N, C-alpha and C positions, 0 to 999 in steps of 0.2 A: 368312766374308765374306758380307754380306747382298746378295742379288741385287736388281736393279731391280724385278723382279716381286714379290719378297718385301717390298721396301720399300713398294711401292704398296699391297699387301695390308694391311700394318701401318698405313699412314696411313688407309686406308679404315676399318679396324676401330676405330682410335682415334677418328676423326671420328664414326663411328656411335655409339660409346659416349658420346662427349661430347654428341651431340644427344639421346640418350635421357636422359642425366643432366640436360640443360638443360630438356627437357620435364617431367621429374619435378619439378624445382625450380619451374617455372611452375605445375604442377598442385598442388603441396603447399601447403596453407593456411598452414603454418608459415613458408614462404618468402615469402609475400605480406606486404606492409606491413599492419600491423594497422589496422583501422578505428577511428578515434578517436570515442569516444562519451562524452558528458557526461550524467550522471544527477543531476538536481536533486532533492534531498529536499524534502518538504513542510515539515519543521521541523528542529531540531537532532536529531542521532542519538538514537534511542530504541530500546527493545527490539525493536520490529518491523522495524527497519532492519538489525539485526545480521547476518542471513544474507547480505545483500549484501556485507558486508565479509568474511565467511567465504568466499563464492564467489570474491571477488577474491584473497584470501590463498592459496586452494588452486589458483589458476590456471585456474579454470573459464572465465573470460572470455578469458584469453589463449589457451586451447586452442580457443576459438571464433573466434580471429582478431580479438578486440576489445581495444582499449586503453581501459579504463574509468576515468573520473574521477568520483568521488562527491563532490558538492558539497552543503554544508549549506543548509537552506532557511529562509525567513522567512515561511512561510504558503503556503496553496494558491494564492491570487491571484497572488503573485509567481512561483510555480513555473509556473503556467499561462502567464503573460506571457512567461516565459523560453523556453518551447518554441514558443509562437505566433510569437514574433519571430525564432526561429531561433538564439537565443543558446545554448540547450541542446538536446540531442537528445531526451532523455526526462525526464519529471518524474513524481514521485509526488505525486498531488493528490487532494483530496476529489472524488469522482465527482459528487456532487450539485452542488457548486459548479461543476464542469466543465459540467454540463447548463445551469446558469443562464448561464454564460459563452457557451456555444454559442448559447443563445437570443438573446444580444446580438450575435451575429455572429462570435465567436471561432472560427477554423478549426482546431479540435483534435478528437481522437478517443481514446477509451479502448481500449487494446490488451491489457489484462490486469487482473484484479481482484486485490487484495492483502487488504484487510479488507472482506469482502463481507457478513458478518453484523454488523448494527449493534451496536456495543459500548456505545451510550448507555445509561446506567443511573441508578437512584436509589441513592445511597450513604448508609448510616446507620451509627451506631456500635453495637458489640455491647452496650454498656450500655443502649441504648434502641433496640432493633432494629425496623425496619420490614420485615415479612416478606411482605406482599402489597400490591398497589396500594391496596386499601381502607384499609390502615393509614395512608395519607397524609392521610386526612380528619382535620381538626382540627390538622394539623401545618404547620410553616413550613419552607420550603426555600430554598436559594440557587442561583442559576443565572446564566449570562451571557445577557443579552437577545438578543444576536445569534446565539446558539448554535443548532445544529440541534435539540438536545433541548428547548429552550424552545419552539421553533416546533412541535415534534411533540407537545407536551403535550396539546393538545385531541384529537388522534387517539388517543393513549394512554388518555386519560380515556374516550373513547367506546368503545374496545375493551374496557376493563376495568370499565365502569359506575361510574367514579369521579366523584363530585360535586365538580367543580372550584371551586364556590362555597365549599366547606369546606376548600380548600387554599390556603395563602398562599405564593406563589412570589415571592421578592424578587430583583430584578435587581441584580447587583453586578459589580464589575470581575473580570476573569478571575483575577487573583492572589488575590482574596478568597473565591472560591467554596469552596475546601477549608478554608481557615483559619477561616472562619465556622463550619463544622461542628466542627472540632477545638476551637474556643474555646467551644463550647456556645451560640452565638448562634442557631443554627437546628437543626432536627431532622433534616434531610437535605440533601445536596448532589447536584448532577447532574454526571455525567462519565462517561468511558470506564471500563468495568469492569476492564480489564486494564492501565490506566495510572493514571488519576486515583485509582481506588479503592485501588490499591497504595500510592500516595503517602500516603494517609490511614492505611492499615494499617501503614505503617512507623513511625507515631507512636502510634496507638491501635488496638486491635482493632476490626474492623468486622463488621457482619452481612453475609451474602451479598448482593451487589448485586441489585436488581430490574431485570432486563433488559427493555427495550421489545420487543426481537426475540422474546422468549418469548411475547409476547401478539399476535404477528402484525404488529407495526409495524416495518417494515424499509426503510430506504433504504440503497443501496449506500454503503460507506465509501470507503476509499482504493484507488487503483489506479494503473496505469502509463498515462501519457498522452503523446501525441506530436502534432505538427502534422499536418495532412492531407497536406501536401507530403512530410513525412518518411515517412508511411505509404505513400505512392505510390512514392517514389524509393529508399527504403532498406528494403524489405521483407525482404530476406535478412539484413541486419544485425539487424533487430528480431527475427527468428526465432531467430538465434543468441544474442541478448541474453536473450530469454525462456527459452531452453533452459538457459543457464548460471545464470540467476536461479532457475529451478525447482529445479535441482540444489542450489543454495545453501540454499533454504528447506527442501528435503527433509533435507539434512544438519543444518540448524539445529534442526529439530524433534526429530531424534535426538540431537544433540550441542549442546544450548543453551549450555553453558559454553564450548565451543570457539568458537561464534559470537560470544559476548560478548567473549571474549579477543581475537578478531580485530578487533572493533570498538574495543576499548580500545587495541589497538596503534596504531590510526589516529587515535582520538579519546580520549586519556587522561583527559579531564575527566569522562567519564560515571560515574554511580554504579552500580557493578557489582551489588550485591544487588538494587537496584530493577529495573534493566533485565533482569537475569537472570530474575526472576520474571515480568516482562512477557512475555518471549519464551516462557517455559514455558506461559503461558496463551494465547498467540497462535493456535495451530492451531485452537482452537474457533471462531475468527472468520474462517477462510479461506473457508468456503463456507456457503451457505444450503441450505435444503431442496431448492431447485431445482438447485443446482450441486454438491452433494456427490457424491463418487464420480467427478467429472470431473478432468482434469489441472489442475495448479496454474495459476491465472490465468483459467480458463475461466469465462465469464459467461453467465447464463441470461436469455433474453428476458423471462421472467415477472418477474424481479427488476428489470429496467429499466423495465418497464411500471408496476410498483408504485411505483418510485422517482419516475418522472415524474408519476404520479397524485398522490402525496403532495406533491410540489413545487408542483403547480398548486393544491392545496387549502390548503396550510399555509405555503408558502414564498413566496407571491406571485409565482410564475413565470407571467408573462403570455404569453410567446411559445409558439407551438405548435412542438413539436420532433418530428422524425421518428425514432422509437425506433431503427430499424435503422441509422441513420447515426451514432448516438452511440457505438457500440462495434463492435469486431470481434474474433473469436476466431482470425483467420487466422494470427496469429503465436504462438499458444499451442502448446507442444509436444504432440504426439499422445498421449504417455503420460508 
């Protein structure tokens, strides 16, 4: 028979245990409702996006208390507008374009670099290789007039002592840049070394691309961008997002095929051989001389200063922008 005193002791013990369990549930990240985060890509999924899908498939975002939705993109401008308006939490966007948008009053900020070493390059066929910048003299190339590489050509020429009066650069539609090279209409085409060059290589052997970054011409490429309001109000979420993302890119560098398979599971339409090779070459573009050895996503002031300087000189950036306000490393994982 249970005495009154024993019953009271049992009740107190049970209540105490329940309270401890309740506090544990409150304190446990797994028990909290996951934070909904939408990530807007810059374009349709490509090789450099695959580690995001790998991190999602392996539960890295879920472990960080994030319910991540990855949305396809239609260009940097659309992605920037999506985060500035609050429709999406985070965007992958071209950081140079972001600077121009900030100069026009858009309230956004870069929170992590993805492609920091400029992949813009000169692409030629192995049958008629261009090995050095000087080899471009007397040759004709195709480019998109609105592209960054077209605007940076004068800087590239100055850095390499290339006589641009001896180089003919023909502006064409984006879809014709690579086909004009493949069809023999031009001697070279411009494009990213680890995406566009590989599309050409899938059809005809190419010479090693001539990278502008190898000659000191570098503007920051793509990175993670949020609105200033998001940076202020969701700092903890952004830290957790960047931590999970860093883990995904670390895994993707070690296991590129697993990353591509994760992306194909979500986006079956991608071309596996092409995007796999893109991802294998991606790590070479993660960091610059100033940011190498730092954690994934960390950005150097020197790179931002050079980027802004080149934008003023060659991209018709009129507005004065305060470099420290363009980016932050506050959400980048410590290691």
